N, C-alpha and C positions, 0 to 999 in steps of 0.2 A: 928816534925821533929829536928833529930841530929846537933849538932851543932860544933860538933869537932868527928875526926875517928881518930883510931891509927893507926900505921902503924911500922912493924918492919921490916928492909932490911940490909942487910950487905953490899950491891954494888949499885953504882949509874946507872947498869944495872936495878936491881934489883925496886929500885924507880920505874924509869921509868914504869915497867910493873905495878906495884902498882898507879901511875897515869893516865893510860893507860885503868885501867881496871873503876879507875874511871868516864874517860872521856866515856868508852862504856856501863858503867850503868846508865848513864845520856843521853844517846843516845837513849837509848831502852824505856825512859820513865822514869825512875827511879830518876827523879829530885834531890830528897832528898842526890843524894850522894854527889853533889857539892856545899860545904858545907862550912863554916865558917872557922875551922881551922883542917889541918892537922898536929896532930902531929908523929913526925918521929922519932922512936927509933933505934940509930943506936952505930955502935963501928970503923968504918974508914969513917976518914975524905973526903975519896973520894965520900962518897952517895950525898954532897953540892953538887957536878959535874952537875947531873943528868940533861938531855937537857929538859927534859919537867916544871922544875920546873917555867922557866917564864911566862910559858903557863899556868899553875897551878895559879899564883899568880895573873896573867893576868886575870883571873873570878873573883877575888875578894879573894881566898882562902888564908890564913895564917899559915905560917910553923912554926910549934911550934917544934923545936930541942931538941931531949934530949939524951945527950952520954952514952951509957951504958960501965961500963968499965969492 
């Protein structure tokens, strides 16, 4: 099982879509999709406003932010 997942996004909406994909995969019995760490690579701080972040964190996932210059 993986302990981290990389995610490169440019908007809060795009991050929400990635999080929805993680939840969807988990719901279709791919339980390894909800994992310990989500590494988010971003260039715009507004990405941190994604509405599904708290839901993901409530499931025990830690988000590690990596700003791309």
